[in-house]
C-alpha positions in Angstrom: 120.1 78.8 189.9 122.1 77.0 187.3 125.1 77.3 184.9 124.7 77.5 181.1 128.1 76.3 179.6 129.0 77.8 176.3 132.2 76.1 174.5 133.7 75.8 171.4 137.0 76.4 169.2 138.2 80.0 169.4 136.4 81.9 166.8 133.2 80.1 166.7 131.3 83.2 168.6 131.2 82.0 172.0 131.7 85.5 173.6 129.1 87.3 171.6 126.6 84.4 172.0 127.1 84.1 175.7 126.7 88.1 176.0 123.6 88.0 174.1 122.1 85.1 175.8 122.9 86.6 179.0 121.3 89.8 178.2 118.1 88.1 177.0 117.5 85.6 179.9 119.0 87.9 182.5 121.7 85.6 183.5 125.2 86.8 185.0 128.0 86.5 182.4 131.3 84.9 183.1 133.9 84.2 180.8 135.9 81.4 182.0 139.4 82.6 180.6 139.3 86.0 182.3 138.1 84.3 185.8 141.1 82.0 185.5 143.6 85.1 185.0 141.6 87.3 187.6 141.8 84.4 190.3 145.2 83.0 189.5 144.2 79.8 188.0 147.0 79.6 185.5 149.5 76.9 186.1 151.7 77.7 183.2 152.3 79.3 180.0 153.0 77.1 177.0 155.6 79.0 175.0 155.5 76.4 172.2 151.7 76.9 171.7 151.6 80.3 172.9 148.5 79.7 175.3 148.1 79.6 179.1 147.7 76.4 180.8 144.4 76.5 183.1 144.0 74.8 186.4 140.8 73.2 185.6 140.2 71.6 189.1 140.5 75.0 190.8 138.3 76.5 188.2 135.8 74.0 188.6 135.7 74.2 192.4 135.4 77.8 192.4 132.8 77.9 189.8 130.7 75.3 191.5 130.7 77.0 194.8 129.8 80.4 193.1 127.0 78.9 191.2 125.6 77.3 194.1 125.3 80.7 195.9 124.1 82.6 192.8 120.5 84.3 192.8 120.3 83.9 189.0 121.7 81.6 186.2 125.4 81.9 184.9 126.1 82.0 181.1 129.9 81.0 181.3 131.8 80.4 178.2 135.2 79.2 177.3 137.0 77.0 174.8 137.7 74.7 178.0 135.0 73.4 180.2 134.8 73.6 184.2 133.6 70.1 185.3 130.6 70.9 187.7 128.1 68.7 189.5 125.6 67.7 187.2 122.7 69.4 189.4 124.4 72.7 188.7 124.5 72.5 184.9 121.3 73.6 182.8 122.8 73.0 179.5 126.2 72.8 177.5 126.2 74.4 174.3 129.1 73.4 171.8 129.3 76.2 169.1 130.9 74.9 165.9 132.0 76.5 162.6 133.1 75.2 159.3 136.9 74.9 159.2 137.3 77.3 156.1 135.1 79.8 157.6 136.6 79.4 161.2 140.2 79.8 159.4 139.0 83.2 157.8 137.8 84.3 161.2 140.8 83.5 163.1 142.9 85.1 160.4 140.8 88.1 160.5 141.3 88.3 164.3 145.1 88.3 163.7 145.9 84.7 165.1 149.3 83.8 163.8 149.4 80.9 161.3 150.4 78.1 163.9 147.5 79.0 166.2 144.8 79.1 163.1 146.1 75.8 162.3 145.8 74.3 165.8 142.5 75.7 166.3 141.0 74.6 162.8 142.4 71.1 163.4 140.7 71.1 166.8 137.6 72.1 165.4 137.9 69.3 162.5 138.4 66.8 165.1 135.7 67.9 167.6 137.8 68.4 170.5 135.3 70.7 172.3 132.5 68.4 171.6 134.3 65.3 172.9 135.3 67.4 176.1 131.6 68.1 176.7 130.8 64.5 176.2 133.6 63.3 178.7 132.3 65.6 181.4 128.4 65.9 180.9 125.4 63.6 179.9 124.9 64.0 176.4 121.2 65.0 177.1 122.5 68.3 178.3 124.6 68.9 175.2 123.5 70.7 172.2 125.9 71.4 169.3 125.1 74.5 167.1 126.7 75.3 163.8 127.3 79.1 163.7 128.7 78.9 160.1 126.8 81.8 158.2 124.5 82.5 161.0 123.9 85.9 163.1 124.5 86.0 166.9 120.7 86.3 167.1 120.0 83.2 165.2 122.2 81.2 167.3 120.9 82.5 170.4 117.4 81.9 169.4 118.3 78.1 169.0 119.8 78.3 172.3 116.5 79.7 173.7 114.5 77.1 172.1 116.5 74.5 173.6 116.5 76.1 177.2 112.4 76.4 176.7 112.2 72.8 176.0 111.1 73.7 172.4 114.1 72.1 170.7 115.5 68.6 172.0 119.5 68.9 172.5 121.1 67.2 169.7 124.8 66.3 168.9 126.5 65.0 165.7 125.5 67.6 163.3 128.9 68.6 162.3 131.0 66.1 160.4 133.8 68.2 159.1 136.1 65.4 158.3 133.6 64.4 155.5 134.0 67.6 153.6 137.8 67.8 154.2 138.4 64.4 152.9 136.3 65.3 149.7 138.3 68.5 149.2 141.6 66.6 149.5 141.0 63.8 147.3 140.4 65.8 144.2 
């Protein structure tokens, strides 16, 4: 059995998509942030940024060992990625969202303005996609724009990739282009 990783900036819909995907394919569901909390894989708390610093090496080792013994696929989500051996990773889905929509979602969740800015900036700069590309072969990475789409539409696209009906692709979101045009007016 292998791991399906679902990553993206906070607010793009990772948790809902991972829950629904796991339900539809009968996979075990793992939320990487909760796993880090439960297993003590937190190195520190960054007071300035208001966020936990995870021990990615320990998370990766634990998840690799856990996945190698699993009796079914694992749908694991988080805004950071575990580095797993290639043979344990089925696909990496990088969920994306237009910056203006992401800003509304994060504000609606009560994020403080500094965290809204930080996460929207990370989305604009493709941070989660770049992390995925630094860890995994691009043939296993598929980017999905969740803007204006239901959870089922996002999961349907994931399923098409998993079944081989849709070739994995990246580079579909260029938020910098739209931002530049907006600010040049």
